[in-house]
Steps between C-alpha positions, in 0.01 A plus 500: 500500500457123595682376807633144594247342744575457875572159644153361590610352840653835603169670406324270752757520777570876486183728498537794258610808685552811284788718610391864482712742287813608683520856637733668744229475767453129437885450510517672832217276632676189378818589666332583833306170512650219704757298319343183348656167573678576825304247692557238231873579499529455877315162469744391222798594720355301793420198271846489330731616774642765274655797690451864427723797568524856367782714396493871385757572240602822318328590180515788256154626612548413866516191715365171357357239730589143403297210637726195520359152537736209576434126520465323838848342459719755312836400348785676319468563130118494476324613188279813535203670326484875499119556451356837411129551595222591263251791505574681179790684665237710674377284779578179690765407749786258541273223651260498205473169318771317698265243639249506211768407249644237743838670541504444877472124431775523254737638763446188707483251209796633296709613799515846362502862631219727394561877500212749431573873470268783607578732205367853481176527304388736224410779469711596805798375303485465130684355194813312565498583872281181566750282314787660685336416828464133395856482369636657822335221697633233263850652516488493876390136494792407282744697714372334822455158351743327739321655796167368363635163427435559124701401201501839303517304174168327571255781548178489300348842430114476521194722475128501436309759297661837561769319693560283199567808298735630771674159515566525119615855533730410788644225284579752227644752741718243669629377163580849393692576823691168490352362821501134603262342260184340649466139432164546334190720492146398582250742344141429596245689290756781464411868429764582233357758253342839563379552152181292515505418121489127499197292397443380852508860630229586252296184578496544877415869525186641668435660163477159343267376782749328721403507870660206673826583672750762384431681172713701265373818664622379846839437355509836320427681831793307666743593227392866523593488867832329429612700187287816498245590238614494131738212547350303204639756258834543692799272543506380858814318632474127418589404853162657596325345197671180403303451181666811356851362553676474172731218598389193707829313466702391797204463733432210728277207387135579557170337588213720367135434528161672468130419443358498153213727635703792633656823397862385543469190279662635177773705663615182686499306174703777329750516786566131485528511119758786518700309763519205266593730210788634707634148567352467846292233662143545597222264603154651406155391625171658394218350705181462305216688656705660784453855598748704692574338837295177410761278661397609853161338445576208725418159365393583142681263259649797304630653821646170627668452164656847492645464851639152411663626184683772687610265764623250249696775327658620831595144583667456161693822529633422838581140422696596194753682707812318607558510878131560572464167680249227424177616326208582733257213541197512280172568671 
């Protein structure tokens, strides 16, 4: 089955590195390896003056550690971003991607608070338990908004990859329970559908010759860990698999993006389409030639454009709110 080509500049800048098929042994090794990006995060904190503290809050599967990042000069009523890390819901930690996606710089530039939860991973917890963890951290943030200096009506729910799926599931769960609605949701290359039946899932499978980055087989392994085997023929809870939600009405406005050359492309497009059909608002970007995680490839034009588009959306979302103060300066 033919596949869309990769961006030629990315191919030059990022050497091809095939990810071996996932196994429980490889998963254990991935988890025991030193967390990537810690040095870069510390450098970003030093560069921006952003402050970091940790809180452990109650969760349904045990305590959840929240990393809380505040601007150098905090003020009352700040906006906030509740950002859920990627890793297919089976790996990663609360520090993953915060510097690579520029979120630490956003804290300083937008004068916002960034909260990142350490949710429990699959398969140690499964199904809706992961979403429940993320929702518990969000609910704590809303409840303690005054203490954090945050306006509870101006919290953006965000996530990358598996974290994007959890962010979408958390928005659904929060809606169904009548919680304080997030201002918006930022879903970066989100993992939304366990069935693996889209065209992009077929195009970017190992069986179809795909070797660069994550393949459909990697994602299938992750979903097996999250939902248990046989989930494709079952009816998992939509808060665990947002693409299965029958009703997407009443959800916060969304920014959704993906690369044209990755597994999650079509489920991202379908989710945005269904949000529009339900009367919601979504801004959708499909980056031609991008594979999963391409935006972390430094100075490539496509990476710079993707980062700029997200930042522009965030600026517009925050500036549209009355009482948010003057718009942040353009950089």
